[in-house]
LUMGUTI-960087 format. One record per atom (N, C-alpha, C): residue number from 1; residue in three letters; atom name; x, y, z. Coordinates in steps of 0.02 Angstrom, whole numbers. Atoms other than C-alpha are relative to their C-alpha. Example, Ala and Ser with C-alpha at 12.3 -4.5 7.8 and 13.67 -1.06 7.14 Angstrom:
LUMGUTI-960087
1	ala	N	45	-59	0
1	ala	CA	615	-225	390
1	ala	C	45	60	0
2	ser	N	-42	-59	-3
2	ser	CA	684	-53	357
2	ser	C	-39	55	37
//
This chain:
LUMGUTI-960087
1	met	N	-15	62	-37
1	met	CA	876	695	-592
1	met	C	-65	-28	29
2	ser	N	59	33	-29
2	ser	CA	746	569	-533
2	ser	C	-4	14	75
3	arg	N	10	-20	-69
3	arg	CA	672	606	-363
3	arg	C	27	-50	51
4	leu	N	-17	51	-49
4	leu	CA	720	441	-282
4	leu	C	64	-37	-17
5	thr	N	-63	31	18
5	thr	CA	891	404	-354
5	thr	C	39	-21	62
6	asn	N	-39	30	-55
6	asn	CA	993	291	-238
6	asn	C	-42	-22	59
7	asp	N	43	24	-54
7	asp	CA	842	254	-128
7	asp	C	-16	-75	-10
8	val	N	20	70	1
8	val	CA	789	77	-84
8	val	C	-71	-4	28
9	ala	N	70	4	-19
9	ala	CA	604	33	-73
9	ala	C	-23	-73	4
10	val	N	36	63	0
10	val	CA	497	-115	-25
10	val	C	-74	15	-11
11	val	N	72	-8	13
11	val	CA	318	-134	-87
11	val	C	-33	-68	10
12	thr	N	37	62	-9
12	thr	CA	200	-268	-23
12	thr	C	-63	1	-44
13	gly	N	56	4	46
13	gly	CA	59	-331	-131
13	gly	C	17	28	-68
14	ala	N	-25	-33	61
14	ala	CA	165	-278	-279
14	ala	C	-9	-43	-62
15	gly	N	10	43	58
15	gly	CA	111	-420	-393
15	gly	C	-56	22	-46
16	ser	N	55	-24	42
16	ser	CA	-39	-324	-460
16	ser	C	-26	66	27
17	gly	N	37	-58	-24
17	gly	CA	-148	-170	-446
17	gly	C	42	59	22
18	ile	N	-34	-59	-26
18	ile	CA	-93	-22	-342
18	ile	C	73	-16	18
19	gly	N	-68	19	-18
19	gly	CA	60	-116	-277
19	gly	C	46	-3	-60
20	arg	N	-41	3	60
20	arg	CA	124	-152	-451
20	arg	C	13	69	-28
21	ala	N	-9	-68	26
21	ala	CA	94	26	-508
21	ala	C	48	40	44
22	ser	N	-45	-35	-46
22	ser	CA	182	92	-353
22	ser	C	72	-23	-9
23	ala	N	-68	25	10
23	ala	CA	333	-22	-376
23	ala	C	30	27	-65
24	glu	N	-25	-25	64
24	glu	CA	347	31	-558
24	glu	C	17	74	3
25	arg	N	-12	-73	-5
25	arg	CA	333	217	-517
25	arg	C	61	15	43
26	leu	N	-59	-10	-43
26	leu	CA	460	205	-376
26	leu	C	64	-16	-39
27	ala	N	-59	17	41
27	ala	CA	581	118	-494
27	ala	C	13	52	-54
28	asn	N	-7	-52	51
28	asn	CA	549	247	-630
28	asn	C	32	63	28
29	glu	N	-29	-59	-32
29	glu	CA	599	380	-505
29	glu	C	70	-13	28
30	gly	N	-69	13	-18
30	gly	CA	765	294	-473
30	gly	C	12	-48	58
31	ala	N	-9	44	-57
31	ala	CA	732	180	-324
31	ala	C	14	-72	-23
32	ser	N	-6	72	7
32	ser	CA	791	0	-313
32	ser	C	-57	-31	41
33	val	N	63	22	-31
33	val	CA	633	-97	-271
33	val	C	0	-74	16
34	val	N	15	69	-19
34	val	CA	600	-256	-174
34	val	C	-75	-10	-11
35	val	N	69	15	17
35	val	CA	439	-322	-250
35	val	C	-21	-59	43
36	ala	N	20	51	-48
36	ala	CA	351	-421	-114
36	ala	C	-73	-19	-10
37	asp	N	69	24	8
37	asp	CA	196	-529	-136
37	asp	C	-2	-74	14
38	ile	N	9	72	-7
38	ile	CA	127	-700	-96
38	ile	C	-11	-32	-68
39	asp	N	12	21	69
39	asp	CA	87	-712	-282
39	asp	C	67	1	-38
40	val	N	-66	4	31
40	val	CA	250	-774	-358
40	val	C	-2	21	-73
41	glu	N	4	-16	71
41	glu	CA	194	-760	-539
41	glu	C	-10	75	-10
42	gly	N	13	-72	7
42	gly	CA	125	-584	-518
42	gly	C	60	41	19
43	gly	N	-60	-36	-20
43	gly	CA	280	-527	-425
43	gly	C	55	-2	-52
44	ala	N	-51	7	53
44	ala	CA	394	-595	-561
44	ala	C	-17	45	-59
45	glu	N	22	-43	55
45	glu	CA	291	-502	-691
45	glu	C	15	73	15
46	thr	N	-16	-69	-19
46	thr	CA	313	-339	-595
46	thr	C	74	14	-7
47	val	N	-72	-8	7
47	val	CA	501	-363	-585
47	val	C	19	5	-74
48	glu	N	-15	-1	72
48	glu	CA	506	-400	-772
48	glu	C	-19	67	-31
49	ala	N	23	-65	27
49	ala	CA	406	-242	-809
49	ala	C	48	56	20
50	ile	N	-47	-51	-24
50	ile	CA	525	-137	-703
50	ile	C	65	-4	-37
51	glu	N	-65	9	33
51	glu	CA	681	-210	-780
51	glu	C	-4	17	-74
52	ser	N	8	-16	71
52	ser	CA	612	-189	-956
52	ser	C	3	75	-13
53	glu	N	-4	-73	5
53	glu	CA	606	-2	-922
53	glu	C	67	27	27
54	gly	N	-66	-21	-24
54	gly	CA	785	0	-858
54	gly	C	6	8	74
55	gly	N	-2	-6	-72
55	gly	CA	742	-6	-674
55	gly	C	32	-60	34
56	thr	N	-31	52	-41
56	thr	CA	811	-113	-533
56	thr	C	-50	-27	49
57	ala	N	49	31	-45
57	ala	CA	703	-237	-439
57	ala	C	18	-73	12
58	thr	N	-6	71	-16
58	thr	CA	704	-406	-354
58	thr	C	-64	-22	34
59	phe	N	62	26	-30
59	phe	CA	560	-517	-299
59	phe	C	15	-40	63
60	val	N	-2	40	-61
60	val	CA	534	-587	-125
60	val	C	-71	-25	14
61	glu	N	65	28	-16
61	glu	CA	391	-706	-87
61	glu	C	-15	13	74
62	val	N	16	-21	-68
62	val	CA	304	-639	69
62	val	C	-74	-11	16
63	asp	N	66	0	-31
63	asp	CA	151	-682	172
63	asp	C	3	52	55
64	val	N	-8	-56	-46
64	val	CA	126	-518	264
64	val	C	-27	-15	70
65	thr	N	23	19	-66
65	thr	CA	41	-608	409
65	thr	C	51	-43	37
66	asp	N	-53	43	-28
66	asp	CA	199	-711	440
66	asp	C	59	44	20
67	glu	N	-52	-47	-24
67	glu	CA	322	-614	548
67	glu	C	69	-17	-27
68	asp	N	-66	20	26
68	asp	CA	472	-715	490
68	asp	C	7	20	-73
69	asp	N	-1	-21	70
69	asp	CA	427	-682	308
69	asp	C	13	74	-6
70	val	N	-7	-73	3
70	val	CA	413	-496	340
70	val	C	71	21	19
71	arg	N	-69	-15	-19
71	arg	CA	580	-491	431
71	arg	C	48	-16	-56
72	lys	N	-44	19	55
72	lys	CA	662	-582	286
72	lys	C	-7	49	-58
73	met	N	10	-49	53
73	met	CA	585	-457	164
73	met	C	43	62	12
74	val	N	-40	-59	-16
74	val	CA	667	-311	253
74	val	C	74	-17	-3
75	asp	N	-70	21	4
75	asp	CA	829	-407	272
75	asp	C	24	-4	-73
76	ala	N	-18	5	71
76	ala	CA	827	-439	84
76	ala	C	15	69	-30
77	ala	N	-13	-68	25
77	ala	CA	816	-252	49
77	ala	C	68	25	24
78	val	N	-63	-24	-28
78	val	CA	961	-214	165
78	val	C	60	-37	-29
79	glu	N	-56	41	25
79	glu	CA	1070	-358	106
79	glu	C	11	9	-75
80	thr	N	-6	-5	72
80	thr	CA	1034	-335	-79
80	thr	C	21	70	-23
81	tyr	N	-10	-68	24
81	tyr	CA	1035	-145	-94
81	tyr	C	33	46	50
82	gly	N	-38	-39	-47
82	gly	CA	1120	-84	64
82	gly	C	-38	41	51
83	gly	N	39	-38	-49
83	gly	CA	978	-11	166
83	gly	C	-73	0	-18
84	leu	N	71	-8	15
84	leu	CA	796	40	166
84	leu	C	-20	73	12
85	asp	N	20	-70	-3
85	asp	CA	728	214	130
85	asp	C	-75	10	-5
86	ile	N	72	-8	15
86	ile	CA	547	187	74
86	ile	C	-34	-66	9
87	ala	N	42	60	-2
87	ala	CA	411	62	114
87	ala	C	-71	19	-17
88	his	N	72	-7	14
88	his	CA	238	48	40
88	his	C	-34	-64	22
89	asn	N	36	58	-27
89	asn	CA	137	-72	147
89	asn	C	-70	-1	-30
90	asn	N	59	-5	43
90	asn	CA	0	-107	22
90	asn	C	-42	-63	-3
91	ala	N	36	64	8
91	ala	CA	-51	-291	30
91	ala	C	-68	3	35
92	gly	N	67	-1	-30
92	gly	CA	-237	-311	62
92	gly	C	-49	-42	-39
93	ile	N	55	36	31
93	ile	CA	-396	-407	26
93	ile	C	-65	34	19
94	glu	N	65	-31	-14
94	glu	CA	-578	-357	19
94	glu	C	-43	-40	48
95	gly	N	40	42	-44
95	gly	CA	-653	-506	111
95	gly	C	-72	-7	-25
96	asp	N	71	12	15
96	asp	CA	-838	-552	114
96	asp	C	-38	66	4
97	gly	N	39	-61	2
97	gly	CA	-959	-414	68
97	gly	C	-65	-2	40
98	ala	N	62	8	-37
98	ala	CA	-1097	-477	183
98	ala	C	-6	50	58
99	pro	N	9	-43	-59
99	pro	CA	-1175	-371	323
99	pro	C	36	-29	61
100	leu	N	-40	18	-58
100	leu	CA	-1088	-376	492
100	leu	C	-22	-65	32
101	val	N	22	59	-38
101	val	CA	-1197	-508	575
101	val	C	5	-64	-41
102	glu	N	-9	59	42
102	glu	CA	-1172	-625	427
102	glu	C	73	-16	-13
103	gln	N	-72	12	8
103	gln	CA	-982	-613	434
103	gln	C	21	-58	45
104	ser	N	-27	53	-42
104	ser	CA	-886	-764	497
104	ser	C	60	26	39
105	ala	N	-59	-19	-40
105	ala	CA	-754	-751	632
105	ala	C	63	-14	-40
106	glu	N	-59	17	40
106	glu	CA	-632	-835	513
106	glu	C	13	53	-53
107	gly	N	-7	-53	50
107	gly	CA	-665	-705	378
107	gly	C	26	64	31
108	trp	N	-23	-60	-36
108	trp	CA	-642	-565	504
108	trp	C	75	-4	14
109	glu	N	-70	9	-16
109	glu	CA	-475	-635	560
109	glu	C	45	4	-62
110	glu	N	-39	-2	61
110	glu	CA	-415	-656	381
110	glu	C	10	71	-25
111	val	N	-5	-69	24
111	val	CA	-454	-477	330
111	val	C	42	43	46
112	leu	N	-40	-38	-48
112	leu	CA	-384	-401	489
112	leu	C	74	-21	-2
113	gly	N	-68	25	2
113	gly	CA	-231	-512	476
113	gly	C	41	29	-57
114	ile	N	-37	-25	58
114	ile	CA	-182	-459	301
114	ile	C	1	77	-1
115	asn	N	6	-72	9
115	asn	CA	-245	-280	299
115	asn	C	30	42	56
116	leu	N	-23	-39	-58
116	leu	CA	-195	-224	474
116	leu	C	62	-29	33
117	thr	N	-59	30	-31
117	thr	CA	-76	-347	555
117	thr	C	59	1	-48
118	gly	N	-53	-3	50
118	gly	CA	21	-351	392
118	gly	C	36	67	0
119	val	N	-30	-67	-3
119	val	CA	49	-163	405
119	val	C	41	7	64
120	phe	N	-37	-2	-64
120	phe	CA	99	-178	589
120	phe	C	67	-37	-6
121	leu	N	-61	39	6
121	leu	CA	226	-315	550
121	leu	C	50	35	-47
122	gly	N	-44	-35	45
122	gly	CA	294	-217	403
122	gly	C	37	56	36
123	met	N	-32	-56	-34
123	met	CA	327	-62	508
123	met	C	45	-23	56
124	lys	N	-41	26	-55
124	lys	CA	395	-166	652
124	lys	C	72	-12	-22
125	tyr	N	-67	15	25
125	tyr	CA	543	-214	542
125	tyr	C	28	55	-46
126	glu	N	-22	-54	45
126	glu	CA	549	-69	418
126	glu	C	29	58	39
127	ile	N	-21	-59	-37
127	ile	CA	566	67	549
127	ile	C	72	-7	27
128	pro	N	-70	6	-24
128	pro	CA	725	-1	633
128	pro	C	51	4	-57
129	ala	N	-47	-3	57
129	ala	CA	807	-24	462
129	ala	C	8	71	-24
130	met	N	-5	-70	21
130	met	CA	767	156	418
130	met	C	38	42	51
131	val	N	-34	-38	-53
131	val	CA	826	223	586
131	val	C	75	-13	-3
132	glu	N	-72	17	5
132	glu	CA	992	133	561
132	glu	C	33	37	-58
133	gly	N	-27	-39	55
133	gly	CA	1012	230	399
133	gly	C	-9	74	13
134	asp	N	11	-72	-6
134	asp	CA	966	411	368
134	asp	C	-74	17	7
135	gly	N	73	-10	-4
135	gly	CA	781	391	407
135	gly	C	-34	-26	-61
136	gly	N	36	25	58
136	gly	CA	647	356	281
136	gly	C	-73	21	1
137	ala	N	71	-16	7
137	ala	CA	466	366	228
137	ala	C	-40	-63	-11
138	ile	N	45	57	6
138	ile	CA	327	239	248
138	ile	C	-68	26	-23
139	val	N	68	-15	23
139	val	CA	163	245	153
139	val	C	-41	-64	7
140	asn	N	44	57	-10
140	asn	CA	26	127	211
140	asn	C	-63	9	-42
141	thr	N	62	-6	38
141	thr	CA	-125	88	103
141	thr	C	-60	-11	45
142	ser	N	65	5	-33
142	ser	CA	-287	126	192
142	ser	C	-53	2	-56
143	ser	N	54	-2	47
143	ser	CA	-445	172	96
143	ser	C	-47	56	22
144	ile	N	52	-45	-23
144	ile	CA	-588	295	96
144	ile	C	-44	-36	51
145	ala	N	35	39	-51
145	ala	CA	-667	152	196
145	ala	C	33	7	68
146	gly	N	-33	-15	-63
146	gly	CA	-540	200	329
146	gly	C	-16	69	26
147	leu	N	20	-68	-20
147	leu	CA	-616	374	336
147	leu	C	-75	7	3
148	ser	N	73	-2	1
148	ser	CA	-800	328	326
148	ser	C	-25	-69	21
149	gly	N	29	64	-18
149	gly	CA	-920	185	361
149	gly	C	-31	-35	-59
150	asp	N	29	26	62
150	asp	CA	-949	130	183
150	asp	C	38	-62	-23
151	gly	N	-32	61	21
151	gly	CA	-904	-53	157
151	gly	C	-13	-56	48
152	pro	N	8	57	-46
152	pro	CA	-901	-226	236
152	pro	C	36	13	66
153	ala	N	-26	-17	-67
153	ala	CA	-868	-218	424
153	ala	C	74	-19	10
154	pro	N	-71	16	-11
154	pro	CA	-702	-314	427
154	pro	C	47	46	-40
155	tyr	N	-42	-43	43
155	tyr	CA	-632	-211	282
155	tyr	C	3	71	29
156	val	N	2	-68	-28
156	val	CA	-689	-45	357
156	val	C	40	3	65
157	ala	N	-36	1	-63
157	ala	CA	-621	-92	528
157	ala	C	75	-3	-12
158	ser	N	-71	7	14
158	ser	CA	-454	-145	455
158	ser	C	30	65	-27
159	lys	N	-27	-61	31
159	lys	CA	-434	14	354
159	lys	C	-1	59	48
160	his	N	-4	-49	-54
160	his	CA	-481	125	502
160	his	C	61	-14	44
161	gly	N	-58	19	-40
161	gly	CA	-350	29	598
161	gly	C	66	22	-31
162	val	N	-61	-22	35
162	val	CA	-219	68	466
162	val	C	11	75	11
163	val	N	-7	-72	-12
163	val	CA	-254	254	487
163	val	C	25	13	71
164	gly	N	-21	-10	-69
164	gly	CA	-237	243	676
164	gly	C	72	-22	11
165	leu	N	-68	25	-6
165	leu	CA	-78	140	664
165	leu	C	50	47	-33
166	thr	N	-42	-48	35
166	thr	CA	-6	262	539
166	thr	C	13	62	43
167	arg	N	-7	-60	-42
167	arg	CA	-38	410	653
167	arg	C	45	-13	60
168	gln	N	-41	15	-60
168	gln	CA	37	324	805
168	gln	C	73	-8	-18
169	ala	N	-70	9	21
169	ala	CA	194	271	712
169	ala	C	32	67	-18
170	ala	N	-27	-66	18
170	ala	CA	214	448	645
170	ala	C	20	39	62
171	val	N	-15	-35	-63
171	val	CA	208	518	822
171	val	C	61	-30	34
172	glu	N	-54	33	-37
172	glu	CA	328	389	892
172	glu	C	69	6	-34
173	tyr	N	-65	6	35
173	tyr	CA	462	392	756
173	tyr	C	18	59	-43
174	gly	N	-16	-59	39
174	gly	CA	455	563	674
174	gly	C	67	30	19
175	asp	N	-62	-31	-22
175	asp	CA	598	627	781
175	asp	C	61	-44	-12
176	glu	N	-56	43	20
176	glu	CA	703	479	724
176	glu	C	9	-2	-75
177	gly	N	-10	-8	72
177	gly	CA	687	532	543
177	gly	C	-43	-43	-43
178	val	N	45	43	39
178	val	CA	546	416	490
178	val	C	-68	32	-4
179	arg	N	68	-27	11
179	arg	CA	390	493	414
179	arg	C	-46	-59	-18
180	val	N	49	53	13
180	val	CA	234	383	410
180	val	C	-66	31	-19
181	asn	N	63	-25	25
181	asn	CA	82	424	305
181	asn	C	-41	-57	-29
182	ala	N	43	50	32
182	ala	CA	-63	332	226
182	ala	C	-32	31	-62
183	val	N	39	-20	58
183	val	CA	-145	342	57
183	val	C	-67	-35	5
184	cys	N	68	25	-8
184	cys	CA	-334	321	55
184	cys	C	-36	2	-67
185	pro	N	31	-1	67
185	pro	CA	-393	273	-119
185	pro	C	-76	-7	3
186	gly	N	70	15	12
186	gly	CA	-571	277	-180
186	gly	C	-5	-63	-41
187	val	N	9	60	41
187	val	CA	-632	153	-309
187	val	C	51	2	-57
188	val	N	-55	3	48
188	val	CA	-484	100	-416
188	val	C	-7	-62	-43
189	arg	N	5	56	47
189	arg	CA	-480	-12	-569
189	arg	C	57	-50	12
190	thr	N	-48	52	-17
190	thr	CA	-381	-151	-486
190	thr	C	-33	-68	-11
191	pro	N	30	67	6
191	pro	CA	-404	-340	-504
191	pro	C	-52	-14	55
192	met	N	48	11	-54
192	met	CA	-492	-339	-334
192	met	C	-67	32	-16
193	val	N	62	-34	18
193	val	CA	-620	-212	-394
193	val	C	-31	-31	-61
194	glu	N	26	31	61
194	glu	CA	-637	-295	-564
194	glu	C	-39	-64	17
195	arg	N	35	60	-20
195	arg	CA	-686	-458	-478
195	arg	C	-69	17	26
196	ser	N	64	-21	-28
196	ser	CA	-823	-368	-384
196	ser	C	-47	25	-54
197	leu	N	41	-27	53
197	leu	CA	-885	-279	-540
197	leu	C	-26	-56	-46
198	glu	N	24	57	40
198	glu	CA	-896	-445	-633
198	glu	C	-62	-32	32
199	glu	N	57	27	-36
199	glu	CA	-1016	-505	-499
199	glu	C	-58	48	2
200	his	N	53	-51	-4
200	his	CA	-1112	-341	-495
200	his	C	12	53	-54
201	pro	N	-14	-47	54
201	pro	CA	-1098	-257	-666
201	pro	C	-40	65	4
202	glu	N	42	-59	-8
202	glu	CA	-1237	-136	-621
202	glu	C	35	53	42
203	ala	N	-35	-47	-44
203	ala	CA	-1118	-56	-496
203	ala	C	43	50	-38
204	val	N	-42	-45	39
204	val	CA	-1015	23	-635
204	val	C	-35	67	-10
205	asp	N	37	-62	10
205	asp	CA	-1150	150	-676
205	asp	C	-10	38	65
206	gln	N	11	-32	-64
206	gln	CA	-1184	183	-493
206	gln	C	63	36	24
207	ile	N	-64	-31	-21
207	ile	CA	-1000	217	-455
207	ile	C	14	62	-41
208	thr	N	-13	-56	45
208	thr	CA	-985	331	-606
208	thr	C	-44	59	17
209	glu	N	46	-54	-17
209	glu	CA	-1139	430	-556
209	glu	C	18	34	66
210	glu	N	-16	-27	-66
210	glu	CA	-1079	452	-376
210	glu	C	67	38	-1
211	gln	N	-67	-28	2
211	gln	CA	-903	503	-427
211	gln	C	0	69	-33
212	pro	N	-1	-67	29
212	pro	CA	-883	692	-453
212	pro	C	41	5	-64
213	leu	N	-41	-1	61
213	leu	CA	-749	658	-585
213	leu	C	-28	-45	-54
214	gly	N	35	39	50
214	gly	CA	-865	537	-674
214	gly	C	35	-64	-22
215	arg	N	-36	62	18
215	arg	CA	-746	387	-674
215	arg	C	35	-28	61
216	met	N	-42	31	-52
216	met	CA	-645	267	-567
216	met	C	72	21	-10
217	ala	N	-72	-14	6
217	ala	CA	-461	294	-531
217	ala	C	36	-57	-33
218	gln	N	-46	51	24
218	gln	CA	-321	201	-615
218	gln	C	55	-10	53
219	pro	N	-51	13	-51
219	pro	CA	-187	117	-506
219	pro	C	58	50	-3
220	glu	N	-56	-47	7
220	glu	CA	-55	236	-575
220	glu	C	-14	66	35
221	glu	N	16	-63	-33
221	glu	CA	-148	384	-502
221	glu	C	11	-5	75
222	ile	N	-15	11	-71
222	ile	CA	-134	310	-328
222	ile	C	76	-4	10
223	ala	N	-72	5	-4
223	ala	CA	48	268	-360
223	ala	C	34	68	-1
224	asp	N	-29	-67	1
224	asp	CA	83	450	-400
224	asp	C	-2	32	69
225	ala	N	5	-27	-68
225	ala	CA	20	497	-227
225	ala	C	49	-34	47
226	val	N	-48	37	-41
226	val	CA	126	361	-147
226	val	C	70	27	-10
227	val	N	-67	-26	15
227	val	CA	283	424	-234
227	val	C	9	69	29
228	trp	N	-6	-67	-29
228	trp	CA	247	602	-181
228	trp	C	9	-3	76
229	leu	N	-6	6	-72
229	leu	CA	222	552	1
229	leu	C	69	-28	20
230	ala	N	-65	30	-15
230	ala	CA	384	452	-6
230	ala	C	59	46	-16
231	ser	N	-54	-43	24
231	ser	CA	484	593	-84
231	ser	C	13	59	47
232	ser	N	-18	-59	-40
232	ser	CA	570	746	-10
232	ser	C	-50	57	-11
233	glu	N	50	-52	12
233	glu	CA	430	851	-85
233	glu	C	-53	0	55
234	ala	N	47	5	-56
234	ala	CA	323	790	62
234	ala	C	37	-3	66
235	ser	N	-45	7	-58
235	ser	CA	461	815	190
235	ser	C	-30	22	66
236	phe	N	32	-21	-62
236	phe	CA	345	899	317
236	phe	C	-70	-28	6
237	val	N	64	35	-5
237	val	CA	197	783	291
237	val	C	11	-63	40
238	asn	N	-11	56	-45
238	asn	CA	185	657	432
238	asn	C	-65	-15	38
239	gly	N	60	20	-35
239	gly	CA	41	558	507
239	gly	C	-65	16	-36
240	his	N	57	-24	38
240	his	CA	-77	607	367
240	his	C	-31	-56	-42
241	pro	N	35	45	45
241	pro	CA	-209	495	286
241	pro	C	-24	39	-61
242	leu	N	13	-41	59
242	leu	CA	-214	566	109
242	leu	C	-55	-32	-43
243	pro	N	52	27	45
243	pro	CA	-380	538	17
243	pro	C	19	11	-73
244	val	N	-10	-5	73
244	val	CA	-357	502	-168
244	val	C	-62	-33	-30
245	glu	N	66	30	14
245	glu	CA	-540	477	-212
245	glu	C	-43	41	-47
246	gly	N	36	-37	51
246	gly	CA	-588	603	-343
246	gly	C	-58	43	24
247	gly	N	52	-43	-27
247	gly	CA	-701	701	-226
247	gly	C	-59	-37	31
248	leu	N	56	37	-29
248	leu	CA	-812	560	-161
248	leu	C	-17	23	71
249	leu	N	12	-20	-68
249	leu	CA	-789	618	18
249	leu	C	-22	73	6
250	ala	N	23	-70	-1
250	ala	CA	-833	797	-31
250	ala	C	-76	6	-2
251	arg	N	74	-3	5
251	arg	CA	-1016	751	-55
251	arg	C	-32	7	69
//
């Protein structure tokens, strides 16, 4: 039997990259999935991919910085499938790669808004829906940049914030049956990373040389970690930022 049969999941940023891979893996494991993204075309493609494999999914257009949108996303899961058991708060952007003093206040607000406030708003509405049921599991997407100081300041700050928010939510709601963890990917072959590599093709060799496994991750490898954290196999894992980075942090 699939690990997540009869579960209901929401995934933000599910129109591409890690979010799409996560939505597809959750559906493959038996969950009914609300595919949430501001990208309507990408979200529809994810739903089509899930349904073509026999899974169940529906698309909801969501701006994760808009509280009303996020509330409607959770309501859609409850109204369409009868509850909420799993949430993967994954939507994020990289922002400007400039040094801190060259960052704009507007750019800072945009990155923090999507990467951190979006996670806060997601949990604000996901947790009550889970508590009303039989509990649930939340997986937030942080980054190895949330465990180190390697990256643009707004991105690093936002991803550190996700780790802190994850830990606090885990402490506050564990005894109500809601586990909250974070996945911290390294360099993953997502559209976001591909855009950066197109601008800096020399970085491919550098990343490969620094990576103990000699390659970048694929989105599906991060999705596997998300599914594990969401499943009963991780039933005593709570408040943990799980690195999935091929050993980069071991150096």
